[in-house]
C-alpha positions in Angstrom: 16.6 -5.0 25.5 15.3 -3.6 22.2 11.7 -2.4 22.5 9.3 -2.6 19.5 8.9 0.8 17.9 5.5 2.5 18.2 6.1 4.2 14.9 6.8 3.3 11.3 8.9 4.6 8.5 5.9 4.3 6.2 2.7 6.2 6.4 -0.6 4.4 6.5 -1.2 5.7 3.0 1.9 3.9 1.8 0.9 0.7 3.6 -2.6 0.8 2.1 -1.0 1.3 -1.4 1.2 -1.7 -0.8 -1.9 -3.8 0.2 -3.6 -2.8 -3.0 -0.5 -3.6 -5.1 -0.3 -7.1 -3.6 -4.0 -7.7 -4.2 -6.0 -5.4 -6.5 -9.2 -7.0 -5.3 -8.5 -6.6 -1.6 -11.4 -5.7 0.6 -11.4 -2.7 2.9 -11.7 -4.9 6.0 -8.6 -6.8 4.9 -6.7 -3.6 4.3 -7.7 -2.3 7.7 -6.6 -5.6 9.4 -3.3 -5.7 7.5 -2.4 -2.0 8.3 -3.9 -2.0 11.9 -6.4 0.7 11.3 -10.2 0.9 11.3 -12.3 0.2 8.2 -13.4 3.8 8.2 -9.7 4.9 8.1 -9.0 2.5 5.3 -11.9 3.9 3.4 -10.7 7.4 3.9 -7.1 6.5 2.8 -8.4 4.7 -0.3 -10.5 7.8 -1.1 -7.5 10.0 -0.6 -5.4 7.8 -3.0 -8.3 7.7 -5.5 -8.9 11.5 -5.4 -5.2 12.1 -5.9 -5.3 9.9 -9.0 -2.8 7.3 -7.6 -5.5 4.6 -7.6 -8.4 4.0 -9.9 -11.4 2.2 -8.4 -13.7 0.1 -10.5 -16.8 -1.9 -9.5 -16.5 -5.6 -10.1 -19.9 -7.1 -9.2 -20.4 -6.3 -5.5 -16.6 -5.7 -4.9 -14.1 -3.1 -5.9 -11.0 -3.7 -7.9 -8.2 -1.2 -7.8 -5.6 -0.2 -10.4 -2.5 1.7 -9.2 -1.2 4.4 -11.6 2.4 3.3 -11.2 3.7 5.9 -13.6 2.7 8.8 -11.4 5.4 10.6 -9.4 5.5 10.1 -5.6 5.3 13.9 -5.0 8.2 14.4 -2.6 11.6 14.7 -4.2 14.1 12.0 -3.3 17.1 12.9 -5.3 15.4 12.5 -8.6 11.7 12.2 -9.2 10.5 8.6 -8.3 7.3 7.0 -9.6 4.8 5.1 -7.5 5.8 2.0 -9.3 9.4 2.3 -8.3 8.5 2.8 -4.7 6.2 -0.2 -4.7 8.8 -2.4 -6.4 11.1 -1.7 -3.5 8.4 -2.3 -0.9 7.0 -5.4 -2.4 10.4 -6.9 -3.2 11.5 -6.4 0.4 8.3 -8.1 1.6 8.9 -11.0 -0.7 12.5 -11.4 0.5 11.4 -11.4 4.2 8.6 -13.9 3.4 10.9 -16.3 1.6 13.7 -16.0 4.2 11.1 -16.9 6.9 10.2 -20.1 5.0 13.8 -21.2 4.7 14.5 -21.0 8.4 
């Protein structure tokens, strides 16, 4: 019997970035629920991503809107230098394929 893994290939930072890419107006509580972390952790990760320049945060009334700087490099070298946008394209495309496959079954 195959047990569910208690780890992930993706860091919480990558998962938060994917949440923001799917919905630039996403709330911290929704990020936290989606990733399975506390709101405080979600806030810390968004702050990390903002401080590193990967995400720009703007006030939109009482809410925040986020803009991902997709042209920036990931940081780690994976063969050739990859951009945040290239990584998100793979992650989000994979998510869309799984979502659509689930609807067909």
